C-alpha positions in Angstrom: -29.5 76.0 37.1 -27.0 76.6 34.8 -24.6 76.0 37.3 -26.3 72.1 37.8 -25.6 71.5 34.2 -22.1 72.7 34.4 -21.6 70.7 37.2 -23.2 67.5 35.0 -20.8 68.3 32.1 -18.0 68.1 33.9 -18.7 65.1 35.6 -19.4 63.0 32.4 -16.1 64.7 30.9 -14.2 62.9 34.0 -15.7 60.2 33.8 -15.4 59.1 30.1 -11.3 59.7 30.6 -11.4 57.7 33.6 -12.7 54.9 31.5 -10.6 55.3 28.1 -6.8 55.6 30.3 -7.5 51.7 31.8 -8.3 51.4 27.9 -5.4 53.3 26.4 -3.0 51.1 29.1 -4.5 48.0 28.3 -3.9 48.4 24.7 -0.4 49.1 25.1 0.3 46.0 27.6 -1.4 44.3 24.6 0.9 45.4 22.1 3.8 44.6 24.9 2.9 40.6 24.7 2.5 40.7 21.2 6.3 41.9 20.9 6.9 39.0 23.3 5.5 36.4 21.3 7.1 37.5 17.9 9.1 33.8 16.6 12.6 34.1 16.9 13.4 30.6 15.9 16.2 29.9 13.4 15.2 29.4 9.9 16.9 25.8 9.9 15.5 23.5 12.6 17.2 20.1 11.5 17.1 17.3 9.2 15.0 14.0 9.3 15.4 10.9 7.9 13.8 7.4 7.7 11.9 4.6 5.8 8.7 3.1 5.1 7.3 -0.2 6.2 4.1 -0.3 4.1 6.3 -1.4 0.7 8.4 -4.2 2.4 5.3 -5.3 4.2 3.5 -5.1 0.3 6.4 -6.7 -1.2 7.2 -9.1 1.1 2.8 -10.5 0.9 2.2 -10.2 -2.1 3.4 -9.6 -6.2 4.9 -6.3 -5.8 6.6 -3.3 -3.6 8.5 -0.9 -2.7 11.6 -0.2 -1.0 12.1 3.7 0.0 14.1 6.5 2.1 13.6 9.2 2.6 15.3 12.9 3.9 13.6 16.1 4.8 14.8 19.6 5.7 12.8 21.0 8.4 12.4 25.3 7.9 10.7 26.9 11.2 8.6 24.1 11.9 6.5 25.0 9.1 8.0 23.8 6.2 9.7 20.9 4.9 11.1 19.9 1.5 11.7 16.1 1.0 13.9 14.0 -1.4 12.6 10.5 -1.5 14.0 7.5 -3.6 13.9 3.8 -3.6 13.5 0.5 -5.7 10.6 -1.0 -6.9 9.6 -4.7 -7.9 7.3 -6.7 -9.1 6.9 -10.3 -10.1 3.3 -11.2 -11.1 2.2 -13.6 -13.5 -2.1 -13.7 -14.4 -3.8 -16.7 -13.7 -5.9 -16.7 -16.3 -3.4 -16.0 -19.6 -0.7 -17.6 -17.6 1.6 -13.8 -18.4 4.3 -13.2 -16.3 5.5 -9.6 -15.7 8.5 -8.9 -13.6 10.6 -5.7 -12.9 13.3 -4.0 -10.5 14.1 -0.5 -10.8 15.0 3.2 -8.6 12.2 5.7 -8.8 12.8 9.2 -7.2 10.5 12.1 -6.1 11.2 15.5 -5.1 8.2 17.7 -3.1 7.6 19.7 0.0 4.8 19.4 3.0 3.5 22.4 5.0 2.3 21.8 8.7 -0.9 23.4 9.1 -1.4 23.4 12.7 -1.0 26.6 14.2 1.4 25.5 17.2 3.7 24.8 14.8 6.1 23.8 17.2 4.0 21.2 18.4 5.4 17.9 18.5 2.7 16.7 16.3 2.7 17.9 13.1 -0.4 17.6 10.4 1.2 18.1 7.1 0.1 18.7 3.7 1.7 18.9 0.6 2.5 17.4 -3.0 5.4 15.4 -4.9 7.1 14.8 -7.8 7.6 11.6 -8.9 10.0 9.9 -12.2 11.5 6.2 -13.2 12.8 5.5 -16.3 12.8 1.1 -16.2 13.2 -1.6 -18.0 10.6 -5.1 -17.4 10.0 -8.6 -19.1 7.1 -10.0 -19.8 6.6 -13.5 -21.0 4.2 -16.5 -21.2 4.4 -19.8 -22.3 1.1 -21.4 -23.0 -0.2 -18.3 -24.8 -3.3 -19.5 -26.7 -3.1 -17.7 -30.0 -6.7 -16.2 -30.7 -6.7 -16.5 -34.2 -5.4 -19.5 -35.1 -5.7 -21.2 -31.6 -3.1 -23.2 -29.9 -0.9 -22.6 -27.8 2.4 -19.5 -28.6 4.8 -18.3 -27.0 4.8 -15.0 -25.9 7.3 -12.3 -24.8 9.5 -9.4 -24.6 13.3 -8.7 -22.4 14.3 -5.6 -21.3 11.3 -3.2 -22.5 11.9 0.2 -21.7 9.4 2.8 -19.9 9.6 6.3 -18.3 7.0 7.6 -16.2 6.4 11.1 -14.7 3.5 11.4 -11.8 2.3 14.1 -9.6 1.1 13.1 -5.7 -1.1 15.2 -3.7 0.0 14.0 0.0 -1.9 14.7 3.7 0.3 12.9 6.6 0.8 13.2 10.2 4.1 13.1 12.3 4.3 13.0 15.9 7.0 12.4 18.6 8.0 9.5 20.4 11.2 9.6 21.7 14.1 12.2 21.6 15.2 12.4 17.9 12.8 9.0 16.8 9.4 10.0 15.2 6.9 8.1 12.9 4.4 9.6 10.7 1.9 8.4 7.8 0.6 9.8 4.4 -2.6 8.9 2.0 -1.5 10.0 -1.6 -3.2 10.2 -4.8 -1.5 9.9 -7.5 -2.3 11.0 -10.7 0.1 10.1 -13.9 1.5 13.1 -16.0 3.5 11.9 -18.7 4.2 8.2 -19.8 6.2 5.8 -22.4 6.2 2.7 -23.0 7.1 0.1 -25.6 5.0 -1.5 -28.1 4.5 -4.7 -26.4 1.8 -2.8 -23.9 1.9 -0.7 -20.5 3.5 -2.2 -17.7 1.8 -3.7 -14.9 3.7 -2.0 -12.5 6.0 1.1 -12.1 8.2 1.5 -9.8 7.5 4.3 -7.1 4.0 4.6 -8.6 2.2 1.2 -8.0 0.0 0.0 -10.3 -0.2 1.3 -13.5 -3.4 3.5 -14.2 -3.9 7.3 -14.8 -4.5 7.8 -11.3 -4.6 5.8 -7.5 -4.7 6.0 -3.7 -1.9 5.0 -1.8 -0.4 5.1 1.7 2.6 5.4 3.7 4.2 4.4 7.2 7.3 6.2 7.9 9.7 5.1 11.0 11.9 8.5 11.4 14.8 10.1 13.5 15.0 14.1 13.1 18.9 15.5 14.3 
């Protein structure tokens, strides 16, 4: 009886060893594969330059718009510091009051995007990020036929070269896709919020270059044609 028990124990021990050895070998193979998959790409991956098409179309079809270009650095296909700069224009006459607003001034933004795709080396990129925008500009307001609210009658109203300064932040989400060779297309959706503003006593400007229509916050979008080198 004791001999049978000893044989049983030996059999169980041998079976356990047979199971443990393959598992240990599998673990070693897994570690080897993980080492092979280590990210070895360079830190600096290239530079992208491009221009937005939404702003010019908006200016062509409406009362305001902007012309802007961008330059972006690719760091390990994950981080994308960016600089955006351009000129914003507006020429709007209110149909009710007859007051005309006009400006033509530069603006700039700096920020960074983050590629959130698991496979960061894919030709498609899903990006989230932020921007800090600034514009210091002058605007004109004029009206030849404004009705005096107290005395009645028509009076001239306006000012030329009114100075204003605006600082705002943007939360950005977008997509970037490689089309062919260095050509990329991409779009962004942006939530903009005013951080600081300063304008003349005549009132808040109707349009802020780089920001858009005045207000504490607004939604905007861009569509960029880009070349990555």
